[in-house]
C-alpha positions in Angstrom: 90.4 79.4 98.3 92.1 76.1 99.2 91.0 72.6 98.6 92.1 69.0 99.0 91.3 66.2 96.6 91.9 62.6 97.5 92.2 59.8 95.0 91.5 56.1 95.6 94.6 54.2 96.4 96.2 52.6 93.4 98.1 49.3 93.3 101.5 49.5 95.0 104.2 49.6 92.4 108.0 49.3 92.5 109.6 52.0 94.6 111.2 54.8 92.5 115.0 54.7 92.4 115.4 58.4 91.3 116.3 61.0 93.8 113.3 62.7 95.4 113.8 66.0 93.6 114.1 64.3 90.3 110.9 62.3 90.9 109.0 65.4 91.8 110.2 67.2 88.7 109.3 64.2 86.6 105.7 64.2 87.7 105.3 67.9 87.1 106.9 67.5 83.7 104.5 64.7 82.8 101.6 66.9 83.9 102.9 69.7 81.6 103.4 67.2 78.7 99.7 66.2 79.2 98.6 69.8 79.1 100.5 70.3 75.9 98.7 67.4 74.2 95.9 66.0 76.3 94.1 64.2 73.5 91.1 63.4 75.7 89.7 63.9 79.2 86.9 61.8 80.6 86.3 60.2 77.2 85.9 63.6 75.5 88.3 65.5 73.2 90.5 68.0 75.2 92.4 71.0 74.0 95.9 72.0 74.8 96.5 74.6 77.6 99.6 76.5 78.7 102.2 74.8 80.9 102.2 75.3 84.6 105.0 77.3 86.1 107.1 75.1 88.3 108.4 77.1 91.3 110.6 74.9 93.6 108.6 76.0 96.6 105.6 74.0 95.5 107.6 70.8 95.7 108.8 71.7 99.2 105.4 72.0 100.8 105.1 70.1 104.0 101.7 68.5 103.5 99.7 65.7 104.9 96.3 64.8 106.3 94.7 67.7 108.2 97.2 70.3 106.8 95.9 73.8 106.2 97.2 74.2 102.6 97.3 78.0 102.8 99.6 77.9 105.9 101.8 75.1 104.3 102.3 77.2 101.2 103.3 80.2 103.3 105.9 78.2 105.2 107.3 76.9 101.9 107.7 80.4 100.6 104.8 80.5 98.2 101.9 82.5 99.7 98.7 81.9 97.7 95.0 82.9 97.9 93.9 80.2 95.5 95.2 76.6 95.8 94.3 73.0 95.4 96.0 69.7 96.4 95.3 66.2 95.1 96.5 63.1 96.9 97.3 59.8 95.2 97.7 57.1 97.8 99.9 54.0 97.6 101.4 54.5 94.1 104.9 54.2 92.9 106.9 56.2 90.4 105.9 59.4 88.6 104.5 57.6 85.6 102.2 55.5 87.7 101.1 58.6 89.6 100.4 60.4 86.3 98.3 57.5 85.1 96.2 57.7 88.2 95.9 61.5 87.9 94.7 61.2 84.3 92.1 58.6 85.1 90.6 60.4 88.1 91.4 64.2 87.7 92.2 65.0 84.2 90.0 68.1 84.5 92.2 69.5 87.3 95.3 68.7 85.3 93.9 70.9 82.5 92.8 73.7 84.9 93.3 77.2 83.7 92.5 78.9 87.0 96.0 78.0 88.4 99.3 79.2 87.3 101.8 76.9 89.0 102.2 73.2 90.0 104.4 71.2 92.2 104.6 67.5 93.4 105.5 66.2 96.8 106.4 62.6 97.4 105.2 61.4 100.9 105.5 58.2 102.7 102.0 57.2 101.7 101.8 58.5 98.2 102.0 61.7 96.2 100.6 65.2 96.6 100.1 67.4 93.6 99.7 71.1 94.5 98.2 73.7 92.2 98.3 77.3 93.2 98.4 81.0 92.2 100.8 83.5 93.8 99.3 86.3 95.8 98.8 89.3 93.5 101.1 92.3 94.1 99.7 95.0 96.3 99.1 98.4 94.6 99.3 100.7 97.5 100.3 104.4 97.3 103.3 105.9 99.1 102.7 106.5 102.8 102.7 110.3 102.4 100.0 110.0 99.7 98.0 107.7 101.9 97.8 110.3 104.6 96.6 113.0 102.2 94.0 110.6 100.7 92.7 109.5 104.0 92.6 113.0 105.4 90.7 114.3 102.4 88.1 111.4 102.5 87.6 111.8 106.3 87.2 115.6 106.1 84.7 115.2 103.2 82.7 112.8 105.5 82.9 115.2 108.4 81.8 118.1 106.3 78.2 116.8 106.2 75.8 115.4 108.8 75.9 111.6 108.9 74.1 108.7 110.4 76.4 106.3 112.3 74.2 103.3 113.3 71.4 104.6 115.5 73.0 108.0 116.1 72.9 111.1 113.9 76.0 113.3 113.9 76.2 116.9 112.9 78.9 118.1 110.5 82.2 118.5 112.3 85.2 120.7 111.7 88.0 119.3 109.5 90.9 117.4 111.1 94.6 118.2 110.7 97.4 115.6 110.3 99.6 115.1 113.3 103.0 113.4 113.0 103.0 112.0 116.5 99.6 110.4 115.8 101.0 109.1 112.5 103.8 107.5 114.6 101.4 105.9 117.0 99.4 104.5 114.1 102.5 103.1 112.5 103.6 101.3 115.6 100.3 99.5 115.9 99.9 98.7 112.2 103.4 97.2 112.2 102.8 95.2 115.3 99.5 93.7 113.9 101.2 92.9 110.6 104.2 91.3 112.2 102.3 89.2 114.7 99.2 88.6 112.6 96.5 89.7 114.9 93.6 92.2 114.7 92.9 94.1 117.9 93.2 97.5 119.5 95.2 96.0 122.4 98.7 94.8 121.8 100.2 91.7 123.5 101.9 93.9 126.1 98.5 95.3 127.1 99.0 98.7 125.6 96.1 100.5 123.9 95.9 103.6 121.7 96.2 106.1 124.6 99.5 104.5 125.7 100.9 104.5 122.1 99.9 108.1 121.6 101.6 109.2 124.8 104.7 107.2 123.9 104.8 109.0 120.6 104.8 112.3 122.4 101.2 113.3 122.0 99.6 114.6 125.2 96.0 114.1 124.7 92.7 115.3 126.1 90.7 112.7 124.0 91.9 109.8 121.8 90.3 107.2 119.5 91.4 104.6 117.1 90.1 102.9 114.0 91.7 99.7 112.6 91.1 97.6 109.5 92.8 94.7 107.6 92.7 93.1 104.2 91.8 96.4 102.3 94.1 97.5 99.6 93.4 101.2 99.3 93.0 104.2 101.5 89.5 104.8 100.0 88.4 101.2 100.9 89.7 101.7 104.5 87.7 104.9 105.0 84.6 103.5 103.3 84.7 100.5 105.6 85.0 102.6 108.7 82.1 104.8 107.6 80.0 101.7 107.1 80.7 100.6 110.7 78.7 102.5 113.4 81.6 102.6 116.0 84.3 103.6 113.5 82.0 106.1 111.8 81.3 107.6 115.3 85.0 108.1 115.8 85.4 109.9 112.4 82.4 112.1 113.0 83.3 113.0 116.6 83.7 116.8 116.8 85.8 116.4 119.9 88.7 115.2 117.7 90.9 117.8 116.0 93.8 115.8 114.6 94.5 112.4 113.1 97.3 110.1 112.2 97.2 107.2 109.6 99.5 104.3 108.8 99.5 100.9 107.2 101.8 97.9 107.3 101.9 94.7 105.2 102.3 91.2 106.6 105.3 89.7 104.6 103.9 86.2 104.4 100.4 86.8 103.3 100.6 90.4 102.0 97.6 91.4 104.3 97.4 95.1 104.8 96.8 96.4 108.4 95.5 99.9 108.7 95.4 102.1 111.8 93.9 105.6 112.2 94.4 107.5 115.4 92.2 110.5 116.2 92.9 112.9 119.0 92.7 116.3 120.7 95.7 117.6 122.5 95.7 119.2 125.9 
């Protein structure tokens, strides 16, 4: 979740003579001093809260009117899924900026839903950025993923199932196939690297092309993809809840499958690919 907050312009004060980095650090230090001993906020007593972390990336964010904060944080090297930015227009040094922040947004200065803060001095004023880093991904090893997905898929195929408007009979269990694993890996890595979500790659290739390129000569072929899910179980459950993906899983014409995931390095988004096939 990302937000911008804009403060009313304060009176123009004397330009700060400190280097930019020092000025940025000064403002964040003043914010942390306030958090340590706020005294009051909005005319009411306020309690001390823990200091913000001060990663340098948050004071390097290229930010301005119309900026997508999430993307700006990525480019600065601090991917976040929860961030806020406050703008103070036409103010001078860090102390003046802090006075304006305390007057208008003391509640955000005392926020406990953010872990880190940074300050950016622009031509028109100050931006204060509050953010949380992306949480670490807790994904099993690729080999374990294959076993987990295969077990979940075969458990689903073992019983009749409704996929949208169509009823499917139970189907024989699938077997893992390394060539299909390779085809799945190629597609997951391509989606993660280029940040798109589609069965067709930018060169026009589709699952049948990727399977043949991996050495799988197929009679029938199918593909399920997913993104943003952090476990093999969640990926399979999502596919089973979707009529078209569910139909692929329950298709008795498929005898083998491959599975792979890849993670986008900037956002940490997980891209899943399952390839199902029957060889000639």
